[in-house]
C-alpha positions, 0 to 999 in steps of 0.5 A: 481428531483430524483437529487433535491433531493439527492442535499438536502437529503446529504445537511442536511447529511452533515448539520448533520454530519458537526456539529459532530466536528473531535474530535469524540468518538474512537470505538475499532474494534470488535472481532479478527481484533481488536485483530491481529491489536495490536498483539506483534511481539517481541518473534514471530521470528527471521529475519536475515539481510543479509549483501550486498555491498551498492551498493543495497541499500545505495549507490542507495539512496545516488545519489537520497536522493529522494527515502526518500519521496517517496511513493516507499520508505518502502523498504528503511525504512523497512531495517531502522527498522530491522536493530535495531528492537528486532526481528534481530538476528545477528544469521543465523542459528536461524533464521525463516527470512531472509531479502534482503535490495535492493532498487530496486525502488530507480532510479527516473526519473527527475519528480520523478516518478520510471524506474523500467527496471534495478530492476529484474537484479539488484535483481537477482544480488543479489540472486545470491550473497546471493545464493553463499556466504551463504547457507541459500538460497539454503536449501529452494530456497528463501521460508523462506527468504522476499523481499520489491517489492513496485513497482507499480504491485509488483516484476511483475516490470513494471508499465503498466499493460498488460506489467507487466503481460506479464513479471509475477513475476520474476521467482528467487521470486517465493517461496519467500514472497512478502511484496508489495504494489500492492493487487489484486486478481486472478492476477499474480503478487499477489503471494499467501502469498504475505503481501499487504502493504499500500504505504509510505506516510511522518508522518511528514509533515501529522503531520504538516497538521492537524487541530484543531479538532473541526474543522467540516467536512463540505463538502459531497465528496472529490478528488485531482488528474487525471482523465485521463492520456493523456500522457501515454494514450492518446485515454482515456478509459485504465487509470484507466480503465474508472473509474476515467473519468467516476468519472468527465464526471458524477460529475464535475458539482455535488455541492455534490462533491469537486473534480479538479485536481489541488493540492491545499497547502490545500489538508491534510487540505481539508480531513481533512474537508470532509466526504468522500474522492474517493480513486479510482484505477489510473494505479495499484489499490492502491494508497497514499490516501488510506493511507492519508484518514484514517489518517485524518479520511475522509472514504474512498471511494475505487473504485478498482475492487478485491483490496487486501487492505494492512493488511486486516487480521488486518484493517477491511476494509468492516467497516471503508470503502465505497466499489463501484464497477467500474460500479457502479461509475456512481451512486456515488451520489446515493450510499452514499448519500444513507448511512444513519448517523448512519453508517458514524459516526460509520465508523468515529469513528473507523477511529479515533481509533490511533490504525488504523491509526498506522498501515498505517504510517512507521514512525520515528522512529518506534513505537507501532502497525505501519506498520512495526510491522504489516509486522512483525506480518505477518510474525509471521503468516506464522511461523513454515515454512512448512516441505516442503519448505526445499529442498533435496540435490542437489534439486532444483525447480526455473529455473535461466535463465528463464525470458526475454532476458534483465533480465539476462543481468549482473547488 
């Protein structure tokens, strides 16, 4: 009887929300979050881009152009953006930050998954090069340098969490600022001061799937993706810490939940017809669904304990999303149907704000307030550098021989 009541209530809720078209009024984020989101980084920092041999970037991309469209492609587009950005300086002596353009995730399997195993050697090689050919790394051992490391677990360079934790962040990157998609509180793969960014989603592809703004949202809960990873987790329970499996086992027959492992050609259109989009963790806590949900105005239901979300100092995630603890997944229907319609409508108004969508995207060409600019804003807010980051002549902190033996081999 309780379940029946929930279904009836949700159907009434969907009817009410569906009567409100996709083209809901926008609402500006109030307070400091909105101001931070709209910061203009130009004039607040200068970035020097190291000119590395093409084997670290362009030649790697030439070998596999698929790297331009996968979810880790922010490392490529950040490089292209900075080359033509007004914050770039050609004089390293006046730079606030130093950027090393290295495409560490552009090594893909036939089915498009990145192989992180060469990444540590590639990164070490690049750092050895810049520390030998320029004096700037050695002044701070990387404390005024930033690197884009969009692997599943950032600079831990492994796609399985246990092994990523065992590896830890590459020792030579311990003082640098890491710009990474991975973010989880109290985790060895997230350094304090790192900048958490959204994964890359192809802007033009998403734009071609926009539906008329007056289309009603007639789907209550939507999700497409794996619930089990039988190839890498045959016994179950490890993948997504069991959260995705719990979604399937509890709600596969619930008419309020449009969930499946299928990935239809109408995937983007369906998200625009949904009120709530599930964004559960997978092998890592983040996924492109978060970006897709925000861009398509679908309220993200974030199921990933201790996740650090992209640009959390600029985007009010608590106001636009719904957070569900992994242990409470079995109560997902009760949690979502208990949210008052006026709260849902306000979340939709905030999501309709164009600045919210821009902040999650890496468009070509860049636009004011997009993810590129949010990264620069994050770097600018870390200035000026503390005087303590500058080392005394001859002083060394980093251990160049630390880490797994395989990482020390030449690249």
